[in-house]
C-alpha positions in Angstrom: -3.8 18.7 -17.9 -6.5 16.1 -16.8 -9.6 17.2 -16.2 -10.0 16.0 -12.8 -7.1 18.1 -11.8 -8.8 21.1 -13.3 -12.0 20.3 -11.3 -10.2 19.5 -8.1 -8.5 23.0 -8.8 -11.4 25.1 -9.7 -13.6 23.6 -5.9 -10.1 24.1 -4.1 -10.2 20.4 -3.8 -6.8 18.5 -3.8 -6.3 15.7 -5.9 -5.8 12.6 -4.7 -2.4 11.8 -6.4 -1.1 10.4 -9.9 -4.2 8.9 -11.0 -8.0 9.0 -11.1 -10.5 6.0 -11.6 -13.9 6.5 -13.0 -16.6 3.7 -13.3 -19.7 4.3 -15.6 -21.8 1.8 -14.5 -20.0 -1.4 -14.1 -19.8 -1.0 -17.9 -16.9 0.9 -18.5 -14.0 1.8 -16.3 -12.1 5.2 -17.0 -8.4 5.4 -15.6 -6.2 8.5 -15.9 -2.6 8.3 -14.8 -1.8 4.6 -15.9 2.0 4.6 -17.2 2.1 0.9 -17.5 -0.1 -2.3 -18.7 1.1 -4.7 -16.1 -1.4 -7.7 -16.9 -4.5 -8.6 -19.5 -6.7 -11.3 -18.8 -10.5 -11.7 -19.6 -11.2 -11.3 -15.6 -8.6 -9.3 -14.5 -6.4 -6.0 -15.7 -3.8 -4.9 -14.0 -2.4 -1.2 -14.6 0.5 0.8 -12.8 0.5 4.2 -12.1 4.0 5.3 -10.4 4.0 3.4 -7.2 0.2 2.3 -7.5 -1.0 -0.8 -8.7 -4.3 -0.7 -10.2 -6.6 -4.1 -10.5 -10.3 -3.9 -12.2 -11.8 -7.3 -12.0 -14.9 -8.5 -13.6 -15.8 -10.3 -16.8 -15.2 -10.2 -20.5 -13.0 -7.4 -19.5 -10.8 -5.8 -22.3 -9.1 -2.7 -22.9 -10.8 -0.6 -25.6 -8.6 2.6 -25.5 -5.3 3.4 -24.3 -3.8 6.8 -25.1 -1.4 9.3 -23.1 -1.5 7.6 -19.7 -5.7 7.0 -19.9 -7.0 3.2 -20.1 -10.7 2.5 -20.8 -11.6 -0.6 -19.9 -15.0 -2.5 -20.8 -16.9 -5.6 -19.7 -18.8 -6.2 -17.2 -16.8 -4.7 -14.0 -17.2 -6.2 -10.6 -14.5 -4.1 -9.2 -11.6 -1.8 -8.9 -8.9 -1.6 -6.2 -5.6 0.5 -5.8 -2.5 -0.9 -3.7 
């Protein structure tokens, strides 16, 4: 189970959906719920989470970990968007 879902259940808050994004000070982004990697570039990484498309932008981006739907992206993060 997702740690984010567990926290939401404990505090009585409904989770937003099938993904969670945590930005660690613009140096790392953790995305939970990603079921596919769509594109990898130095300035943009695009992930799929069900019907949603998650885009992380920045400089010197790299995927440092990908396991069971959880992706960690390192670099100089300038933004995240969900469509």
